[in-house]
BAZADREN-397516 format. One record per residue (C-alpha): residue number from 0; residue in one letter; x negated, y, z negated. Coordinates in steps of 0.1 Angstrom, whole numbers, plus 5000, padded with zeros to 4 digits. Example, Ala and Ser with C-alpha at 12.3 -4.5 7.8 and 13.67 -1.06 7.14 Angstrom:
% residues 2
<seq:0&type:a&u:4877&v:4955&w:4922>
<seq:1&type:s&u:4863&v:4989&w:4929>
% end
This chain:
% residues 85
<seq:0&type:m&u:5264&v:4966&w:5310>
<seq:1&type:t&u:5272&v:4930&w:5301>
<seq:2&type:l&u:5277&v:4917&w:5266>
<seq:3&type:l&u:5241&v:4902&w:5264>
<seq:4&type:e&u:5227&v:4933&w:5275>
<seq:5&type:s&u:5245&v:4956&w:5251>
<seq:6&type:m&u:5235&v:4933&w:5220>
<seq:7&type:k&u:5198&v:4933&w:5232>
<seq:8&type:a&u:5199&v:4972&w:5233>
<seq:9&type:g&u:5208&v:4971&w:5197>
<seq:10&type:a&u:5244&v:4983&w:5201>
<seq:11&type:p&u:5267&v:4953&w:5187>
<seq:12&type:a&u:5291&v:4977&w:5172>
<seq:13&type:a&u:5300&v:4994&w:5203>
<seq:14&type:l&u:5314&v:4961&w:5213>
<seq:15&type:t&u:5339&v:4958&w:5187>
<seq:16&type:g&u:5362&v:4984&w:5195>
<seq:17&type:v&u:5364&v:4998&w:5160>
<seq:18&type:p&u:5361&v:5036&w:5160>
<seq:19&type:r&u:5329&v:5049&w:5144>
<seq:20&type:r&u:5331&v:5069&w:5112>
<seq:21&type:p&u:5308&v:5101&w:5109>
<seq:22&type:a&u:5275&v:5094&w:5091>
<seq:23&type:q&u:5280&v:5099&w:5055>
<seq:24&type:e&u:5253&v:5104&w:5030>
<seq:25&type:n&u:5242&v:5076&w:5010>
<seq:26&type:d&u:5219&v:5085&w:4978>
<seq:27&type:a&u:5214&v:5049&w:4973>
<seq:28&type:i&u:5192&v:5046&w:5003>
<seq:29&type:p&u:5165&v:5073&w:5005>
<seq:30&type:r&u:5154&v:5089&w:5038>
<seq:31&type:v&u:5119&v:5086&w:5031>
<seq:32&type:a&u:5106&v:5055&w:5016>
<seq:33&type:p&u:5092&v:5059&w:4982>
<seq:34&type:k&u:5052&v:5059&w:4977>
<seq:35&type:w&u:5056&v:5028&w:4957>
<seq:36&type:l&u:5076&v:5008&w:4982>
<seq:37&type:k&u:5057&v:5023&w:5012>
<seq:38&type:h&u:5022&v:5011&w:4999>
<seq:39&type:d&u:5034&v:4980&w:4982>
<seq:40&type:r&u:5005&v:4956&w:4981>
<seq:41&type:h&u:4979&v:4979&w:4998>
<seq:42&type:v&u:4945&v:4979&w:4983>
<seq:43&type:l&u:4916&v:4999&w:4991>
<seq:44&type:n&u:4881&v:4979&w:4982>
<seq:45&type:f&u:4848&v:4995&w:4974>
<seq:46&type:k&u:4815&v:4982&w:4967>
<seq:47&type:a&u:4793&v:5004&w:4945>
<seq:48&type:y&u:4764&v:5002&w:4923>
<seq:49&type:f&u:4749&v:5024&w:4896>
<seq:50&type:l&u:4714&v:5029&w:4879>
<seq:51&type:e&u:4712&v:5021&w:4841>
<seq:52&type:p&u:4683&v:5034&w:4823>
<seq:53&type:v&u:4662&v:5010&w:4803>
<seq:54&type:v&u:4644&v:5023&w:4772>
<seq:55&type:e&u:4639&v:4988&w:4754>
<seq:56&type:n&u:4614&v:4975&w:4780>
<seq:57&type:p&u:4583&v:4995&w:4791>
<seq:58&type:s&u:4580&v:4973&w:4824>
<seq:59&type:e&u:4612&v:4985&w:4840>
<seq:60&type:n&u:4627&v:5021&w:4842>
<seq:61&type:y&u:4663&v:5013&w:4854>
<seq:62&type:r&u:4685&v:4982&w:4865>
<seq:63&type:i&u:4706&v:4984&w:4893>
<seq:64&type:r&u:4741&v:4973&w:4885>
<seq:65&type:k&u:4767&v:4963&w:4911>
<seq:66&type:c&u:4804&v:4965&w:4908>
<seq:67&type:i&u:4836&v:4963&w:4928>
<seq:68&type:i&u:4862&v:4991&w:4928>
<seq:69&type:y&u:4899&v:4983&w:4938>
<seq:70&type:f&u:4923&v:5013&w:4943>
<seq:71&type:y&u:4960&v:5005&w:4944>
<seq:72&type:l&u:4977&v:5028&w:4966>
<seq:73&type:e&u:5013&v:5021&w:4951>
<seq:74&type:d&u:5005&v:5037&w:4918>
<seq:75&type:d&u:4970&v:5054&w:4922>
<seq:76&type:t&u:4953&v:5030&w:4896>
<seq:77&type:f&u:4917&v:5018&w:4897>
<seq:78&type:h&u:4905&v:4984&w:4886>
<seq:79&type:i&u:4866&v:4982&w:4882>
<seq:80&type:i&u:4849&v:4948&w:4882>
<seq:81&type:e&u:4814&v:4941&w:4875>
<seq:82&type:p&u:4805&v:4904&w:4886>
<seq:83&type:r&u:4783&v:4885&w:4864>
<seq:84&type:v&u:4748&v:4881&w:4875>
% end
Protein backbone atom coordinates (compact mmCIF):
# COMPACT_ATOMS: atom_id res chain seq x y z
CA UNK A 1 0.00 0.00 0.00
CA UNK A 2 1.45 3.34 -1.00
CA UNK A 3 1.47 6.48 1.05
CA UNK A 4 -1.35 8.04 -0.97
CA UNK A 5 -3.52 4.91 -0.73
CA UNK A 6 -3.16 4.72 3.05
CA UNK A 7 -4.03 8.40 3.37
CA UNK A 8 -7.17 7.87 1.24
CA UNK A 9 -8.08 4.84 3.34
CA UNK A 10 -8.25 7.11 6.38
CA UNK A 11 -5.24 5.70 8.26
CA UNK A 12 -2.64 8.49 8.33
CA UNK A 13 -1.70 7.65 11.94
CA UNK A 14 -0.43 4.25 10.80
CA UNK A 15 2.25 5.98 8.74
CA UNK A 16 3.82 7.90 11.61
CA UNK A 17 5.42 4.88 13.27
CA UNK A 18 4.26 6.06 16.70
CA UNK A 19 2.81 3.14 18.68
CA UNK A 20 -0.93 3.45 19.25
CA UNK A 21 -2.18 3.79 22.79
CA UNK A 22 -5.19 1.78 23.88
CA UNK A 23 -8.45 3.66 23.51
CA UNK A 24 -9.26 5.60 26.64
CA UNK A 25 -12.68 6.68 27.77
CA UNK A 26 -13.21 10.38 27.31
CA UNK A 27 -16.18 11.81 29.19
CA UNK A 28 -15.95 15.08 27.25
CA UNK A 29 -17.04 13.38 24.02
CA UNK A 30 -20.33 11.50 24.36
CA UNK A 31 -20.80 8.21 22.52
CA UNK A 32 -24.28 9.22 21.33
CA UNK A 33 -24.96 12.79 20.27
CA UNK A 34 -27.41 14.58 22.60
CA UNK A 35 -30.86 15.35 21.24
CA UNK A 36 -30.31 19.11 21.16
CA UNK A 37 -27.21 18.64 19.02
CA UNK A 38 -28.50 15.82 16.83
CA UNK A 39 -31.69 17.71 15.86
CA UNK A 40 -30.21 21.20 15.79
CA UNK A 41 -32.18 23.45 13.39
CA UNK A 42 -34.63 20.68 12.44
CA UNK A 43 -38.21 21.91 12.42
CA UNK A 44 -41.46 20.21 11.47
CA UNK A 45 -44.00 22.48 9.78
CA UNK A 46 -47.76 21.80 9.88
CA UNK A 47 -50.62 23.77 8.35
CA UNK A 48 -53.79 23.62 10.42
CA UNK A 49 -57.19 25.22 10.87
CA UNK A 50 -59.94 25.34 13.45
CA UNK A 51 -63.55 26.42 13.53
CA UNK A 52 -64.44 29.37 15.73
CA UNK A 53 -68.11 29.62 16.67
CA UNK A 54 -69.73 32.99 15.97
CA UNK A 55 -72.61 34.01 18.24
CA UNK A 56 -72.68 37.74 17.45
CA UNK A 57 -73.75 37.41 13.83
CA UNK A 58 -76.89 35.42 12.89
CA UNK A 59 -75.80 35.09 9.25
CA UNK A 60 -72.76 32.89 10.02
CA UNK A 61 -72.35 29.98 12.40
CA UNK A 62 -68.58 29.67 12.44
CA UNK A 63 -65.36 31.07 10.99
CA UNK A 64 -62.46 29.03 9.69
CA UNK A 65 -59.17 30.24 11.14
CA UNK A 66 -55.92 29.03 9.57
CA UNK A 67 -52.65 28.71 11.43
CA UNK A 68 -49.12 27.34 11.03
CA UNK A 69 -47.59 25.07 13.68
CA UNK A 70 -43.82 24.71 14.00
CA UNK A 71 -42.42 21.87 16.12
CA UNK A 72 -38.74 22.22 17.06
CA UNK A 73 -37.12 18.78 17.45
CA UNK A 74 -34.13 19.98 19.44
CA UNK A 75 -36.14 20.94 22.55
CA UNK A 76 -39.69 19.68 21.81
CA UNK A 77 -41.30 23.12 21.72
CA UNK A 78 -44.18 24.43 19.60
CA UNK A 79 -44.59 27.76 17.86
CA UNK A 80 -48.09 28.54 16.56
CA UNK A 81 -48.64 31.42 14.16
CA UNK A 82 -51.94 32.71 12.82
CA UNK A 83 -51.31 34.78 9.68
CA UNK A 84 -53.21 38.04 9.30
CA UNK A 85 -56.23 37.85 7.04
